[in-house]
C-alpha positions as CSV (number, residue, x, y, z in Angstrom):
1,X,30.8,-67.2,8.7
2,X,28.9,-70.7,10.7
3,X,30.3,-71.8,13.6
4,X,32.1,-75.6,14.8
5,X,30.2,-77.1,17.7
6,X,32.6,-79.5,19.4
7,X,31.4,-83.2,18.8
8,X,31.4,-83.8,22.5
9,X,28.9,-81.2,23.6
10,X,26.8,-82.6,20.7
11,X,27.4,-85.6,21.8
12,X,26.2,-85.0,25.1
13,X,23.3,-82.8,24.2
14,X,21.8,-84.9,21.9
15,X,22.1,-87.6,24.9
16,X,20.1,-86.3,27.1
17,X,17.2,-87.4,25.2
18,X,17.0,-91.3,26.9
19,X,16.0,-93.2,23.8
20,X,18.8,-91.3,21.7
21,X,20.9,-92.7,24.9
22,X,19.2,-95.8,25.4
23,X,20.0,-96.4,21.1
24,X,23.8,-95.2,21.4
25,X,24.6,-97.7,24.2
26,X,22.7,-100.4,22.3
27,X,24.5,-99.5,18.5
28,X,28.4,-99.9,21.1
29,X,26.8,-103.3,22.5
30,X,26.3,-104.4,19.1
31,X,30.0,-104.2,17.6
32,X,31.6,-107.5,16.6
33,X,35.0,-106.2,17.5
34,X,35.3,-103.2,20.1
35,X,38.0,-101.3,21.0
36,X,38.2,-102.0,25.3
37,X,37.5,-98.0,26.3
38,X,34.3,-98.4,23.8
39,X,32.2,-99.2,26.5
40,X,33.5,-97.1,28.9
41,X,34.1,-94.0,27.3
42,X,30.1,-94.4,25.8
43,X,28.5,-95.3,29.2
44,X,30.7,-92.2,30.4
45,X,29.0,-89.6,27.7
46,X,25.5,-91.1,28.8
47,X,25.9,-90.5,32.8
48,X,27.3,-87.1,31.3
49,X,23.9,-86.8,29.6
50,X,21.7,-88.0,32.0
51,X,22.9,-87.6,35.3
52,X,22.9,-84.2,34.8
53,X,19.3,-84.4,34.2
54,X,18.3,-86.6,37.1
55,X,21.2,-85.8,39.6
56,X,23.2,-83.6,41.8
57,X,26.2,-82.3,40.8
58,X,27.7,-84.1,44.1
59,X,25.7,-87.6,43.4
60,X,26.5,-87.4,39.4
61,X,30.2,-86.9,40.7
62,X,29.6,-90.2,42.7
63,X,27.6,-92.3,40.2
64,X,30.7,-91.6,37.4
65,X,32.4,-93.3,39.9
66,X,30.9,-95.8,40.8
67,X,30.9,-96.8,36.8
68,X,34.6,-97.9,37.6
69,X,33.9,-100.5,40.1
70,X,31.0,-101.2,38.1
71,X,33.4,-102.3,34.9
72,X,36.0,-104.1,37.0
73,X,33.4,-106.6,37.9
74,X,33.5,-110.2,36.6
75,X,30.8,-113.0,35.1
76,X,27.1,-112.0,37.1
77,X,28.3,-109.0,39.3
78,X,29.5,-106.9,36.5
79,X,25.8,-107.9,34.2
80,X,23.8,-106.9,37.8
81,X,26.4,-104.0,38.1
82,X,25.7,-102.9,35.6
83,X,22.2,-102.9,35.6
84,X,22.0,-101.5,38.9
85,X,24.1,-98.4,37.8
86,X,21.9,-97.8,35.1
87,X,18.8,-97.5,37.0
88,X,19.5,-93.8,38.4
89,X,19.6,-92.6,35.0
90,X,16.6,-93.9,33.9
91,X,17.5,-96.5,31.9
92,X,17.0,-100.6,32.1
93,X,19.4,-103.6,30.3
94,X,17.1,-105.8,28.4
95,X,16.9,-108.7,26.7
96,X,15.6,-108.3,23.0
97,X,14.7,-111.3,20.0
98,X,17.2,-111.1,17.4
99,X,14.8,-110.5,14.7
100,X,17.1,-112.4,12.2
101,X,17.4,-115.6,14.5
102,X,18.3,-118.7,12.8
103,X,20.5,-121.6,14.1
104,X,23.1,-122.1,12.3
105,X,27.0,-122.8,12.0
106,X,27.9,-119.3,12.9
107,X,25.1,-119.5,15.7
108,X,26.7,-122.3,17.2
109,X,30.2,-121.5,16.7
110,X,28.8,-117.9,18.8
111,X,27.3,-120.2,21.7
112,X,30.0,-122.3,21.6
113,X,32.8,-118.7,21.9
114,X,30.3,-117.5,25.0
115,X,30.4,-120.8,26.9
116,X,34.1,-121.5,26.6
């Protein structure tokens, strides 16, 4: 009989690969209408996986607690805070060129949405 494995354990094991963790977060950030708890849950999963590899258990616990503070920040403080929070995990925020970028009315709407 085949043994079943918990999805969470499987996910954490796969996220121990930094490339998998980065891709996982990238996919979460691409969601068009994400649930409010999706990003915090994903960041906690990545911290659980990579924190175990890069930090002592005590440091990982403190790092996990710091995420709540980071996510409560607004505007540029939130972005810079997240960038700093990712560093001990061996990750960083980046900006990339979208391959299908075309300036259309839809792009204009996206820009308007951001600036409002």
